N, C-alpha and C positions, 0 to 999 in steps of 0.2 A: 465456546468448541472449537476442537482445533483439529485437523483434517490430517490422519498420519498416512493413508494409503489409498489409493484409487485402484479399483478393481473391474475392468469393465469387459462383461460378459461379450456382450454384443451391443454396439451403439451407434449409428451409422455406419461409416466406413472402418471403424475401430473395433477390432475383435480380439478377444481374449488379451489386453494389457493391461500390466500394472506400471503403478507408476509412484513413488513414495514423496513425500511432500514436505516443507521445512516450514517454518514462521515465516519466511521471506521467499516465493516460488515463483521462479519466471518460467512462461511457456513460450518459446519461440519458435517461429516461423513462418513459411510463407502464407499467402492466401491459399485458401482449402488445402491448409495442414492440418486442422483437426480444431481449432483451439476454439471454436464455436462450438462444435461437436460437446468438448469437454465441460464446457461451461454450462452447456445445455442438460449435460449429462449430471454434473453436479445438483443444477437445481430438478431434476427429474427425480433422483434418488433421494433426495430430503422430504419434496413435498408433492410427488408424483407425476408419473407420466402424462402429456398432455391429452386429454380426450380430443374424439373425435369433431366436437363441435367448438373446439377450442382454435384458435388461429395460429397456433405456435406449432412449430414442427416435431412432429412424433422422433424424427432420427431411427426407424427401423431398419435394422439391416437388410440389405439385398440378398445376402449370400450366408448367412447365418440363420440357423432356427433358434438360436438363443438372443434373449429380449434383455438388458439391462443388466447388474452388475451391483458392488458392495462397495462401502465405503467404510474404512477404520477411522476410527477418531475418539479423541481424548475426552473425555467430558469431565469439570469438576463436580466431585461427589459421588461420580459412576466409576471412574477409572476410563478404561479401552473399552469401546462400546462398537459392535459391529452395526451397520447396516445395510440390509441387504435387500433390493427391489428387482422383483422378475416378471417376466409377461403376467398375467391376470384377468383380473377385473379392469375398469377402464383407466383407474390410476396405478393399474398393477399391485400385487403381490408384498406388502413389506413384513420384514424379519428382524425384529431389533433384537440383539443378543449380548447381554451384559458378563462380564469377567467372571460372575459367579454359575455362569450354563442357563440362567433366565431367558426364556423367549417372550417379548412382548410384541405387538402391534401397532397398525398406525394410530392409535389413542395415544399410545406411551412415546413415539418418535415426535406428534405434535406437541406434548410435555414438557421434552427436552427442547424444542423450539422456541419452546414460550407462545405455542399457538400462532403462529407468525403465519402467514399464509405468502403463496410464491411471490404475489406480485408486489406485498408490501417488502421482501426481501429483494427481490429485482431492481428495486426502487429508490432503496437505500444502501444495501450493502453491494449491489452487483450495478456495476453504471460504468457509461461511457458518456463524451461531450454531448449527447442529444436530448439529454433530460430538460436542462433549464437554462436555454441560451439565452431566454430574455428577462434573467433574474435581476441583471442590472438597472433594468426600468422599475422595479417593483420600488413603491414607496415605503414608510416604515409600515403605516397599515396593513398594507400590502405583504409586505414582506412576511410581518407576523403572521399573519392568516395564512401564508403561502407554507412557512414552516410548521406549522400548528395543523396543516391538514396532512403535508409530509410525515411528520412526525407521526400522524395519527394513522393513516392509510397508506402512506408511501408516495402518494402522487398529488395532485393538486387539486383532487376531486372536492375537495371540502369547498376550497377556494370558488370552483365552477358551481358547485351547488347553491353556496351563497348568493351568487350572481341570479342564478336561474329564481331563487327564492325571490328575491327583488322583482324579478321580472315580473313574475306571476301574480305579487302583489300588486303591482301597477296596472295589469291587465285587468284585475279585479277591481280595485276603487283609488280615487284620487281625489284631494279636496277640492280641487276646482276642475275636476274634470268632467265631460259630457258622456266619451264612448266607451270606459269602464263597465263593466257589467252591472256593478252594485249601483254605480251612478244610474244606468238605464234604468234599471228595476225601481228605484227609490223614484225618479221622475214619474214613470208610470204609476205607481203604488199611488202617489200622490192623487192622481187624475182618477183611479180607481174608487179611491176614498170616498171623493168629492160623489161621485155617481151613487155609489152606495148610502152614503147620508141623504140624499134625496130619493133612495129608495125606499128607507125606510121610513120617511115622514107620510109617504102615497098610502102606507097600510094602517088600515083604522083599528084592528087589534093591536097593533106592533107598540104603539104609545103607552096603553095601560099596562100592558105588560112589564114595558121597562120601565114606567114608573115604579111599578111594584117589587119589580128586581129591583130597582137605583135603593128602592125604602128598605130592603132586607138588605141589602150590601150594607148599606148605612146602619140598621140594625145591628147587623153581623159586626163590622166594625166598632159599633160603640160598645156591644158586649165582649168585643174580644178586647177592647180596653178596660172597659169594666172590670172583667176578668183578668187583666194582667195587674190593674191595680189593686185588685183584692189579694192577689199571687204575693205582690210588693208587699202590702201590709202584713200577710199572713207571715213572709218571711221574717219583717221585724218583730211581730209577735211572738216567733219562734226564739230569734236572737233576745228579746227581754225572759223568755221564760228561763232560756238556759243561763241568763247571767244576771237574776232576779236577786240576788244577794248583791253582787258587785252595783247595782242600779242602787239597792236602797241605801249603802252607803255612800253613795254620790248624793243623793238627795238630802240625806242627813246631814252632810258636810254643805251642802248649800242654803239648806232653812238654817243653821246655823249663819252662816257668813250674812244670810238677810237681816237675821236680827241682833246682828253686828253693825253699828252705825258707823260711817267713817271718820275718824278723829283724826282732827287738826293737831299736830304732836310734833315736837320738833325732833329734829334726826338727831339718832342716838340720846334723847334726853336724858333717860335714865343713867345713860354711862355718865352725863357730862354731871347729874346731878349727884351720884355716888361721889364723882372727883369732888364738886364743892363743897359735899358734905365732911368730906373726909378731911378737909382743909378746915371744916367750920369745928368737928367733934373730936379732932384727934384722930390718929392714924389709927389706933386699935381700935376706936366704936366704928369707925365705918369699914375696916376689915371686918371687923364681925360680922356685921349685917350683909356684907357681901358673900362671905362664906356660909352665912344663914341662906341665903338664896341659893348659892351653888349646890350646898347641900341638898336643898329642894329639888334642885334639877338631878342631881344623882340617885334621889330617892325616887323620882319619876323615871329613871332611865333603868331602874333595878324593877320598877313596879312593868314597865313593859318589855322587861327581858325574855328573851324567846327561849322555850324548852330545848335542852343542849338536845338532847334524842331526837327532838323533832327535825330540830338544825342541822343537825349530822345526817337525817335520813331525807331530806329534799331531793339530791339525786337518785335514790329509790322510788320515793312517790315520783318524780316525774319521768322515770322510767316506767313505772307502771299505768301511769296516766299514757303515757306515749303507746303503748302496747295494747291500749283498750282495741284499737281497730284490727288489730291480728287476733284479739281476742272473738271480738264478731263474727270475723272470717273464719276462725275454727270452727265456732260454734254451726254456721252455715254450713261449713263442709262436711262436719258430723252430721248433721241432717241431710245432707244431699247422698253421705254416703249410703247411713242407713237405707236411704230410698232405693240406691241401687244395689245393695246385698240384697235385700228383699225382691227386686226384680230381677237380679242372676239365680236367685236360690230358687225364684216360684221357675222361672226359664229351665231350670237345671232339673228341678223334679218333674215339671210339664215331659220334658223328654224322656226319664226315665218311664214314667207310666206310658208316654206314648208308646214306645219300643218294648215296655214289658222287661226291663233291664233286672235282674236279681241280684244287684249292687246297691247298697247306699247312696247319698251323695258324696261322703267322705271318700269312699271308694272309687270314686268315678276316673280320679286319678289312675290306677291299676290298669283300665283299659288300655288294652295295647292300640293305640292310633298310630303308627310309625307307617313308613313309607313302605316297610316292605308288607306290614298287613295289607296296606292299601293294594300293593302288587298283587298279594294272594288273592283279596276277594275279585280285584278285577280281570284276575287269570281263571279263578274257579269259576266265577259269572259268565265270563266269556269262552268258556270251554264248557260248561254246562249249557249253555244257549247255544253253542255251536253242535251241540250232540244233540239236543231237542232236534235243531233244525235237520240234522244230516239225518235224523231218525225219521222225521215226518218225509224227508226228501228220498229215502230210501223206500218208506212203507207206499209212496205215491211211484216210484219207480218200479216197484214191486208189482203194483196193481198192474202198470200198463205193459211190464212184461209179461205176465201171466195173461192178459188180454190179447199181448201179442203169440203167445203159446197156442191161447186158444183158435187162434186165427189159422196161424200154421197148421193145426190138425184139422180144421175144418176144409183147408187147402188141400192137404194128403189127401183126406178122404174123398172127396172131389175127382183128384187128379188118379186116384186107385178104382173109382168106380168108372170113370174115361178109359184105361186101361185095357187090352186086350190078354186072355187068357194067353198062356207060356207058349202053347201047342200050337195055336194059331199063329202067335206070332213067330215062332220057330218055320211056320209052313209058309208064312210072308217073304221071310228073309230069304228062303230056299229059292222061292219063285223069282224074287228081285234079283236074286245070283244069277240063276239061269239065264232070265232076259236079260243081264246084262253082257255075260259070256258070248250069248250069240250076238248079239251087239260088236261086240268087240271084233268077235270073227268076219263077221260083214264089214266092218270098218275095218281090219287086216287085209281083206280078200281085194277088197276096193284099191288100198293103199297098193298092195302087189301089183294089180293091174297096170296102175299107172305106171310103178316102176318098170315093169317089161315092157311099156309101151315106150320110155325114155329111153331103156337100153337098144330098143330096135332101132332107134331114129340114129343114136351114136352109133351103132354097128355101122347101118346104112352110109351115115357118115363119112366113117373112117373106111370102111371098104372102097368108096369112090374115090377119098385122099390116098389110099394104098396103091389105087389102079393109076393114077396119074404120077406118082413117086415114082411106080414100076417103069412105067415108059418110062422117065427122066434117069432113073439108074441103068436103064438097058442100053438107053441113047449115051450115056457117060461112059459104061464100059466099052460100048464099041467103038468111040472118039479116043479113049485112053488106050485101047491094046493096039489100033493104028499110029498114036506116036510112038507107043514103046517098041512096036515091029519097026517105024522108020529109024527110032534112036538108034535100035540096035544094028539096023544096015548102016546108018552114017555111023557107028560109033560112039555116039553122042551118050555117054554113060550117065552123064549128070539128070539129063531126061527122062534117062531110059529108068534110075533109079525114083524119081519123083513121080514117076507115070506109075512105075510098081505099088509106090507107098498110096497114091491116090484109088489106085484097083482096089486097095485092101480097105481103106475108109468107105468107099463109095459099095463093097460089096455087103462091109459091116453095117450102113444104114440101113439097105436094103434087108439084111437078116432081123434086124433092130423091128423097121414096118411091119415085118409079117409076123413076127413073134406078138407085136402087138395087138393088131388083127385078130389074131388067134385067141388071146387073152380077152378080149371083149366078146369075141364070140361064145367063148366059155360061159363068163358071165351072163349071157343073156339066155342060156342055156339052162341054167342054175335059176335064174329069176322065174323062167316058164313054170320051172319045175315047182317051184313054191309057189307060185300063183295056182298052180292044179292043187298042189294038197290042200291050199285054205279054202278051195270052194267049198263051201255047204255043201252038204248030201240031203238029198228030198227038198221039199219045198217048208219053208219057215214059218211058224204060228204067228199069227199077230193078236196079241191079245191086249192092245193098248196098255202099254209096258210104263207110261207116263201116270196113270192112275194108282197104279201098283208101287211104283216109287214115292207117290206122293202121299199114300196110306202108311207104305214105310216110314217117312219121314215124319208123318205126324205123331207115329206111336216112337218113334226114338225121341225126339223132342219131349213128347209127356212124359216118357221113363227117365228122361235128363231131368227133367224139372220135378219128377218126382221124387229122384236122388237128391236133389238141391234141397228141396225141401223137408226130408228124412235128414239131411245135416245141419238144417238152421234147426228143425226140431230138436235135434240134441243137442246142439249150441246153448237154444234158447232154454231147454231143460236145466244144460250147465250151468249159463247165469244166473236161471233162479235159484239154484242150488247155492251159489256165491251169495246173492245176496241175502238168502234166509241164513247164512252164516255171519256174514257182515251185521244184518240185523241182530243178530245175536250176540256180536261181539260191541256192537254200540249199546245194547240194553246193559251187559256189565257195566260199560263205562259210565254210565246214567249213572248208575248204583253205586260205584264208585265214586262219582263226582257229588252223588247226595251224601254220601258219609262224608268225603272232605267238606261240604258245606255245613252237614250238621256238628263237625269238629271246628269251624271256622265260628260258628253260631255258638256253643259252647265257647268259646276261647272269649267270645265276646260278649259273653254272658246274656245271651238272648233266650227268649226261650225257644222250646224245641220246636212248638207248633208255629215258630215265627217261617214265614214264604221266603224262599232263598232270593226269590227275584227282588226283594226290597231289601236287600243286604247292603247293596251301592249307597241308597239314600239313608240306611240306618247309621253307615258306617260315618256319612259326610253329617248326620246330626249327632254321632258320639263325638267325633270330631270336635263340633261344634261346643259339645258339654264339654268335654274334657278344656276345650280353649275359654268356656264362661266359669268353670271350676278355677282354671289358672286367674281368671280376672277375679272373682269371690276372695281369692285369698290374700291376692294383691288390695281389692278394695279392702278387706277386713284389716290389714296392716297397716293402710293408709288411717282407716279409721280409727285404730288404737295409737296410732301416733299423735292424731289430732285430739283424740281423747284426754292422750299422756299431756301433750301440751297445755289444754285446756285445765286440767285438774293441777299441774304444776303453776299453774298462773294463778287459779284460785287459791291453791295452798301456799302461793308467796303474799298474795293479798291477804290470808287469814291470818297468817303467820306475824305480819305486821299491825292487825287489828289488834290481835290476845297482847303483842308485846308491848304495845301501847297503851293497854286496856281500854281499848274501842269494841263497842258491839259490832259484830260481823253478822249479816244476815245475808243479802247477796251480793255477786260481782257487781250489777249496776250499780245499786246502794251504795257500796263501799266504795267506787270509782267517783258519784258524788260528793259523797265525804269527803274523799281524799282531794278534791279539787276545792273546797270549801276552806279546806285545812290550809291548804296553799296561800290563796287569797288571805287569810288569818294573818299567817306568817308574811306575808309580802305588805299588810298594812302595817304590822310591829315594826318591821324594817323600816319605812317609812319615816315610822314617830322615834325610833330608836336616834336615824339620821338626823332629824330634826333638834334631838334634844343635844345630842354631841355636837351638832355645830353651832349653840348657843354656851355650852359650856367652854369651849374654846377661846371665844370672844371677851368669855366673862374674866377668866385667868388674866388676860391681857388687860383688860378695863381695872383690875384690882392692884394690877403693876403700876400700870399709869397713874392712877388715883392716889396712889403711895408716894408719886414723884411729884404730880401735880397739884397738890391739894392747897397750896398756899397760894397757889396763883389765880384761884376762879372763886374765893371767897365772896367777893362783892357779887359775881356774877349767877349766885344761886336762887336767889328770889325773884331778879329778873327771869331766870328761865323757868320757876314755876309759874310767874304770871302769864309768861307766853304760851305757856300751856293752857292757859284760862283755869288757872286752879290757883287757889289760895291756901293750902296746905301742902304739905309733903304726902301725906296719906291719898288725899285724891288725886295727886300725881302719879304717883306709884300707881293705884287703880286704873288710871287711864292707860299708864305704860304696857299693863297686863292684859288689856283688852286689846290693843294694841297688836301685842305679841302673837294672844290666843289668834286674833283677825289674820294676821301674816301665815302663820302656821295652817291653818285650814284655807287658807287662800292657796298654797302651796300643793296639799292635798287635792284640791279643788282641779288644780292646772292638770294635776298627774293622772287624775281619773277620767278627766274630759279628755286627754290624748289617746286614752283606750276604749273610746266609744263614741258612736254618732250623736249629732242634736236627734235626728230623725229617730233614732232609740228610745233616746231618753224622753222626748215627747211623749213618744207611745206609752213608755212606761208611767209617765204622769197620768196616764188617762185611768190608771185604775188604782184602786187604794189597797188590795189583794192580789194576790197571784193566782188566787181560786178564779178571780174576775176575768183575768188576762186569759186563763185556761178555757175559759166559756166562751169568750169573745172570739179565741182561736178555733175551737169548734164551731161556732157559729159562721165563721169566715168559711170552713171548708164544707160547712154543707152548701155556703152558697156560690161558693165556687163549682162543687157539683153542679146544683141547680142552673147555673149559666150554661155549664158545658152540656147539659142535658138541652137544654133551650136553644143554645148553638148549634147545636147536631140537628135539631126539628126546622129550622131555620134555614140551616144549609141544603139540608134535604129538600125543603120549599124551592131554594132558591134554584136547586139544580134541575128540578121539575121546570120551573118558570121559564130558566135557560133552554130546556130541551122545545117548549112551546113555542118560545122565540125563533128557537131554530127551526123548528118546523114552517112557521110564518115566511122565515127568510129563505125557504126552499120552493118559492113560486116563482114560474117563468121568468121575465127579463132580470128583474131583481134576483133571482135564485143564480140565474147566468152571471150576473155580474159579480156577487159575493163569491163565487165559486171562481170565480177569477181572481177577485181581491186575497182570496184566501192561498190560492196557486201563487201567487206572486209573493205572497207574506211567507209562504213556505220556501220557495226559491229565493227571497231576500235571505232568509236564515241560513240554507244551505249554501250561499255565496259567501254569506258575514262568517260562517263555520268555518270553510276553505280560507279566506281570507287570514283568520286569526291561527289558523294552524301555522300558515307561513309566517307571519308576524311573531308568534313563539318560537317557533323554530330559528326564525333569525336573531331574536332575543338571545335563545338559549345558545347559541353559537357564538353570538356576539361575547357574551358574559363570558365565556369557556376561553375564548380566546385573550381576552383579559387579563384573567387568570395565568393563562398561559403568559402572556408577556410579562406580568410581573414577577412570573417565577423560573420558567423555563431557559426564556428570550434570552436574557442578559447572560446566564451561561454561555448558551451556543453562541452568543455573537462575540463574547471573550474569548473562548476556544479557536473562533473563526480568525479573530483581530491575532492571535499569537499564530496560526497557521499560516494567515495571508503574509505575515511581517517575515517568516522562514520561508516562504516561497519566494517575496521577492528580494532575499538578502536583506532585509530593513531598509527597504528605499520606499516602500509605503508602512506608514505604523500604524495608523489607526483606521477604522472603519466607524462611520457615523449614521446612526439612525433617528430622525425628527421627525417631529410631527408633521404630516402634510409634505414628506420631501423624499426624494428616491434617494438610493444607496450613495455615501459619499464616502470618498477615501481621502487621507491626508499623506501627501508625499513627506519625506524625511527633510525638506528644506520649506515645510510650512504651508506649499502651497495644495490648495483640496479641488478636487475633479468629482465631479457625478460620473457614475460607472458607466453611463452612455458614452464618457469621452474618451473610456481607457483602451488601448489594443487590444485586438481579439485575443492575444497570449493573455495579457492580464485580466483581461474580464474570465478566460478561462483558469485562470491562477484563484481568482475571487470566488468563482463557483466553487473549484476543489476545495478551498479552505472552510466555505460554511458547510459542502456536504462532510469535510473529514469532521467539523465540527459537530454535527447531526450525528453519526455514527459516534464520536467520544462520549456525545453526553446519553447514547443508548449503552454504552458498555456495561453497566451495571445489570441492567435487564437483557440483553441481548447479546453475548460475547460469542457472535458468529465471525466467520472469516467473511473477508471482503475480496471481491473480483471485480479487476480493472481490466477495461478490455480496450488499447491503446489510447489511454489518456493525454497523450502529449503530441500529439498530432503539430498543435500550430507551435510547438515550444522551440526554442532557438537551445544551443546548448548547455547555455548557462542556469536556462530557465529549468531546462531537463535534468540539470546535476541537483539543483535545490530540489526541483517535485522528488528526486530520488531521495535525497538527504532527506525529506520529511518522510516519505514514504518507510524507511528504515526505522523512524521513529517511531512513526505509529506501526510498524512491525513488533515492537517491543512489547503491545498490550493486545494487538489486532493480528491474526495471521493474515494474510495478504498474497492471493494467488493473482499475478498481472501477466496479461497477453499482450505481445508486441511480434509486428513483424519487421521492426527496425535494427539494424546490425548494431548500431553506436549506443543501442540501448544494451544490447545483449554484451557489448565489451565491458560495461560496468559492473558485471554479475560475476560470482565465482562459479567454478564448474558444480560445485556444491548446489548452487543455489538455482539453477537452470536445468531446464529440459529441453531439448531439442526434439522437433516434430517434422517430419519429413513427408511432403506433398503426396507423392507418387505411391510411395511404398507405404502400408498400412502396417507403420510399425514406428516407434519414438526411440531414440538413445539419448542417455546421458552422456553428456560431453566430455571428454576424457582429455 
């Protein structure tokens, strides 16, 4: 997988940003510039946003509603793929889009990532120097365990798990321990066992039952042993019956060997004699005798010659015999298929009869059992049920509304009885109106009197105020006239003008006060006149107006209620009319639904009187019937195939038997006969080989005798005498017997290797095969009898064990026994728990051993190569020896433990091993590598060596390198670098 572009919608403080990526890409930025945010973004898009229950940061944006983003990547075999993840469920909603427009989800993304989890990816492909700081302290075994654990889970989880298992085992059991749980339980169990043994001896009835139980157990054991022995004998008898012909031949050979006595005959006596006789009788006579013998052997060879046609058909016969098991299997399958066909056919016919279908079984496939028909049936039934329910609801509602109408009519009749006649009501209205008018006049007159009183009081106050103003105005006028006269006399015209102006103002004020007093007087006169007009004439009648008004109000309320009831009555009648119309519409729809259901029944070949409520169950049964018919057809085809194979096998056997003029009865008898023919051919082959083995040395013997005849003439008589013979004929007779014995001995040895001594001994017990079969039948019956007796004894044993258990449940003995059984159960549970941890440790150990032999050497070889490049060939080798920690060899031959290295060299060793692990996963997980400031403790030379290895790794792995160090930034080109700014929420590609 190669990442081509990152598009961040909103993640942490980064919003709406795009970054184009290369095979080796550097992200440079100061602290808090967004490097960790981008790394987390890549993890989240590929593996999902962290959930709230996880300790990882979610990086939800503070100022943006969008959360998530998209990664554009290139995958081998898929082309360019877009992976988008946005806010949604806990891990977010993911969309994977391929070049052909296909859209997939989370499951496809997991397949593209090789089903790798987030933690595994972070611990293998996304790392810094905080992961394995103590790797240099690990020994070979520990490092193997660590690499296996890291390669499986990405962490040292399995290493810790193995240590925890060992600790759990030691807490459960130690060979010489006392405190572990199993040791403590065993000690207590031994004490309880002694107590139980003492308790059993105190029980009077217990010992006889125990004795009987032991007797039964011994009897059961004896019977089981006898049954096993008889079963073994039965197996040998079965073997004897199956190989009766071979055993008969073996017996014949053995008997003949017993008849032939062991003869002391010189080695190659006959050959030597022939040589001597050749020298003695001339070459021609002796050669003639040898040729006679040779002719005899050839005649025997011709007599034992195997039929050519049978010899050529041996592979075919072997093939037929080897296919016997298939024939039996086909025969069994044919019977099974016939039974299944009868069952399925009976089931289909039962369904047809149960539903009353108007189709035959062969026409069952024509029934429409599609999803559309199912949907039509469900819709029709639901609609019809809904209509019937609605009709019942409407009928109930109609009755309720009808009852409501009756109540309203009753209420209206009651109100009409309580209402006054119209004339009386009009008269009551006029009376109340007149009383109200007179009351209003009285109230108005009273109000006017109050207004007159207030007006008189105001006039009195203004009149007193006007008198005071008049005195002041008069005094002011006199004073102003005096000043005016004095100013004229003195010639002070300014004072004269001011005095004249003030005289005018004071005079105007006096005139205004007088006008106000006159207006108030006029208002008072008008109020008195109005009050006089409003005074009622004569005396007023007082006839309790409150009661009259109450009567009128009551009648008005009754009339209003009557009007409301009338309106309700009209509304109720309209509502009933609507309900009747709706009922009519529902009835029409029900009729239409019944027609639809009838049509569906017709389509499904159901009888017309079939109740529509059963349609859904009927459709299910019809689907089952159609499926059964499909199964019926399939079974029929399978049966036809099996029958065809059986007939083909039978015809092959029959054709072979007819071709060789053998009588064919049944396949089973034919197979037995074929086996006999094969055995006869094998015997003939052995005889022919024996004769041919004699012919070859005879030819050599004739040739030798023709050359050496004159050298051994004197030895012929000595040779004859050494064999205990007097004449040549007796010597030759002995030679023939020796030869016959050798041949029989060879046959006996060949047969003996093909059968066991126990089988042959069993065979010798019977004179005929019929006796062995009778013995086999007798053994089978005895085994059955033993099984029945064994079952009876076992039942009795169970009954006695129950009685013993009842006796053991008494008082203190019962409590001791219960505690003893509880401790045994506890011991079993602890032992089971201990075995779980033991098996888990053994399995893990074996898996790690396999890993050490296969995977680890490759990883360490790659690590050694990476370490040489990182140290610029300053260190050449990495050693892992049993029981020792990691060692490295310097170029001058000095060897150091990893703990003796400097911090920078330790980190180089860690990077070399981590890169080797990633390289070993290249074929299975071609994922990008994320490195966060992996060269903190490196000087410039080590940094350059690391960057050189980094570029080499980038040829096969995409690498995203995050750093804040300027000296590393200077080693990358502009195209390989992305600069992140801390304060501004943006990143720019350096130019």
